[in-house]
N, C-alpha and C positions, 0 to 999 in steps of 0.2 A: 340208811333214810329213811323214816316218818313221811307214808304217802297217805295222806290226810283224801278217801275222794266222800265228797259232802254236797248234798244237798237234799228235798225235799222226797216222802217216801215216791216213788214212783217213776224218777228222776232218769232210769239208769246207771246207778252205783254200783248194782249187783253185778251188771251186765259187762261195766267198763272194767271191776278188780277181777274179774273175773278173765277176761281178756289179755286184762296188763300182767297178772302172774306170771304164767307159764315164760313173754316175752323178756321182763327182768327176772326172771328169777328170783321171786319175790317169796319172801310167806305173805302172809291171806287172811286178816280178823275179817269177817263178814260181821255187823252188829246181830243179828236176829241170830244166828249161830251164836255168841257168845249170852248171851240174854240168857237163850236156851241153859248151857251149860252153868252155867249163873242163878239159875231158875227166878230170874227178876222181869218179869214184864210192867214193870212199874214208871210208865212216862209219865211222872212230873215231872214237875222243876227239878227236885232233888232226887230221882230216879234218873234224869240223863243226864244231873251232872254227876252221878254215881256212876253210870253205862260211857261218860267218855274220859272218867279214873279209869279203869275197868281195861279198854280199848286202852289208854294211855301205856299203863304195868306189863301191857300183852305186849305191844310196839317196841317198850323200853329197853326190855327183850331180850327182843329180835333187834334192833338196833345195837346192845352192849356187844353182840355175839356175831358183829358184824356184817349182816344179814340188810335185807332191803326190807322192808315191811309196806303192808300195803291196808289200810283198814279203812272199808267201808261202811259209812254210818250219818244219818241223819248231821249229826251235830251240829243244832240251829238255832244255837245261840253265842254270841260274843263269850261269856263267859267256857262257855264246853268245849272253843275251839283253844280257850287258854290255854287251859284244864290241858287238851292231848299233843298242847304242843307241836305240830308237826311240822316237816322241813317242806313239806314244799303239799300244799292243796291243789287240788282241782275237784274244781266246783260246777258240779251238772246243773246248771240252767237249764237243761233239758222244756219243763216246766212254768205253769203259772201259778198252779196251786197242789197240793196233794191230796190223797183221800181221806188222812185226815185234818179234820177245823181248829183243832186242839195246834195240830205242830200247826197248822200254814200261818197260825196267829201266833205263835212264837218266833217263828220262824226270820233268822235276821241274816241278812244277803250275804260276805265275808267281804270284810275292809280289802282285800288281798284274797286272790288266786293266781298259781304260776299257771294254771292256765286253765282255758272258761268253756266248757261246752256246751256250744249251743243246738244241737242236734245230735239224736243219734243217728250213728254210722257206722258202717264196718270197718272204718278207714279210722276213726278215732286213738284205738287202744295200738297204734300200728306207730300211726308222727308223736303221739304221744309216750311210747314208750321208747322211740331215738333220740327224740328232745331231754329224756332224764338220763338216759346211757351216756351222750355225750359228755355229761356232768358229773358221774361215778368216776 
């Protein structure tokens, strides 16, 4: 199962993913770590498409090997989300705008999300993990 934790920079994607990972016994890929490994800090529309395909490749590898995988990244457009093709989407809808204006301008709210987090707290990850594990 490929889980996408998406949202604006500063919305709590990594915070949630880090706490979900041990509960789901999942592989976890953080966008900043993956960008660093690829030495690709291009945030243009083309760079973001490349990043979504990079994240997809890593997630597909884990899924093919029978693992749950969590990827946390902005995934700002319908196209980047379609490229990644998640089985489950968690939208971190906790802030109105992020710290990067170019990202704010291009960010498209997801048309569908399996979970929408509207506030950060110490229970979101437990509640979401319990629901996910019901269906695994």
